[in-house]
N, C-alpha and C positions, 0 to 999 in steps of 0.2 A: 765756173764749172758747167759744162754743157755736153749734150749727147744729141742723137738724132732719132727721129721717128720716120719710118718708111711706111707710108699709107698707100694701100692698094685696094682695088675693088673689082668685082666681077658682076656686071660689065664695068668697064673703066669710064673715065670722063665724068665721074661724080664729083660734086663740089664738096670740099673738105671743111668741116667745122672743128676748130681746135680751141679747147678751153672756152666754149660758148661764143667764139668769134668766127664769123664767116670769113674764111681766108681768100675766097675766090680762086684758090688753086684747085686743079683737077687731079684726080687719081690717074696714074701713080705719081706720087710726089714725096720728096724727103725734106723734112723740116729740121732745122737746128734749134734746139730748145734747151732750157735750163734743166738741170738734174732734178728729178722728183716725179711726182705723179701728174699726168695730163689726161684730159678727157677728149676723146675723138669720136666723131661720127661723120657720115657723109649723106648727101642728098642727091637724088637724081629723079627728074620728072618721069612719071609713069611707074615708079617703083615705091614700095613701102619704105617708111623710115626705119632704119635698123636701130638696134639698141646701141646706146653709147658705150664705148670701150674705154676703160681706164688703163693707161700705159705707164709703166714705171721706167723712167729713163735714168741710166747710169752714166757716169762720166766717161766720155770717149767711146761709148758703146752705141750701137744701132739697135733700136727696138722696132719690131715689125708688127703691123696690124692690118688684117685683110677683112673686107666686108663682102659677103655674098648677098646680093640684093634680090629681093623677091618682087616680081612684077605685080602691079595692082590689077586684079581681075574683076570683071563685072560680076555683080550679084543679082539677086532677084528679090521681089517683094510679093509675098503671098497674103492675100486678103480673104478673110472669111467673114461673111455677114449672115446675120439671122434677123429677118428672113432672107431668102434668096431673091434675086432680081434687082439688087441695088446697082446703080451705075457709078463706077469708080473712075477717077481721073488722077494722072500722075503729073506733078509739077505744072508747067504751063502748056502741056499738050492739050489741045482743045477736044480731043477725041475721048468719048466715054466708052467704057467697057462694062459689060454686065456680068455680075456674079451668078453662076449657075450651079445647080446641085439637086439634091433630093432631101426629103425630110425636113423641109423648111430651112435648110442651111445651104448657102451658096458660096462659091469660091472663084477667085480669079487671081492669076499670077502674072505679074510684070516680069518679063525675062530681060536679060542683058542690061541691067540697070547699073549705071556707073557708081562706083564706090563713093560714099559721101552722103551729105544730108539731102533729104527729099521731102516733098509735101504730097500728101494723098488726100483727096476729097471724095466724098460719096454722097449720093442723093437718091431718093426713091419717093414716088408719089405717096402722099399722105403720111410721110415720115419726116422727122427732123433731119436736117443736113448734118454731116459730121466731117471733120478734117483732122489730120494728124501730121506732125513732123516726125520723121523717122530717119535714122542713119543706117546706110547699107555698108557693111564691112566687105573688104576684098574677098571675092569668091564665096560669099556666104548669103544665106537667105534670111531676110527680115520678115517678121510676121505681124499682122494686125488682125485682131479678132474683135468684131463689133456686134453688139445687139442693138439694132436700131429701135428708136422710140417713136411711137405714134404721135402725130400732132394732135392737139385738142380739136375735136370735131367742130366745124363751123357751118353756119347757114347764112344766106343772104336774105335780108328782109326787104321786099320790094316796096313796102310802105315807107320805111325809114331810109331806104337806099344805103344801108350799112351792112357790114358783115359782123356777126356775133359768134362768140365761142359758146358751145353747148356744154353744160355740165352733164355727168353721167345719168343723173336722176331727174333732170329738169328740161322742159321744152318751153321756150318763150314764144308767145304769139302776140302780134301787134295788130290792133284794130283801131279804126277811127271812130270817135264819138260824133254826136250830132253837131258839135262846135268845130269839128275839124281837127281836134287834138288826137294824138296817138296814145292809146291806152296799152301799156305793156302788161301782159299776163304771163304767169309761170304755171305750167301744168306738171304735176308730179307724174313721172312715167309709171311708177309702181301703183300708186293709189288712185291715179286718174282724177285728181282733184285740181282745181284751178283757183287762183285768187288774183285780184288786181294788185299789181306792184306799184303803180303810180301813173301819172299823166305827164306826157312829154309834149311840149308845144311843137307842132309840125311846121 
């Protein structure tokens, strides 16, 4: 026992998938199939994937199914940073763009972004770098809001020829003793007291 399914689409020439099998037939096309329920959808480059339709086929009868396809439209990515002045980059584009605004909040919007997954990176002097993976839907705007974090403060010691991180309440000083060793001292920023932490061979 068999019937037929008449599959059409607007626009035409879409590839037909019948019961989860790519048929490589293009719309419009008529299939002869067994009686019962069958699942049908179509695919066409540059268009959104439509919902799957369940078609009930009866003996000797023709069932019709039509798909109106929606084009995939570009979207956008809106980036908000706190503070303003961060440099943002999209995918492998080597150009950086700056977030601008007022009140310590900056914004930048990438327009005409292709629908699909994207990478966004951002950097700013004295702040930690950030990066995000984000998906843009057809014709929609994706949003990223970021509060950048400051890097730990550092200073370069010309005696040791090294870079050190500073703690909020401590300042390190390095001096040479009579033997040529480097004495590391910490000074409390608040109480203004210092003490020798140790001796490091120079």
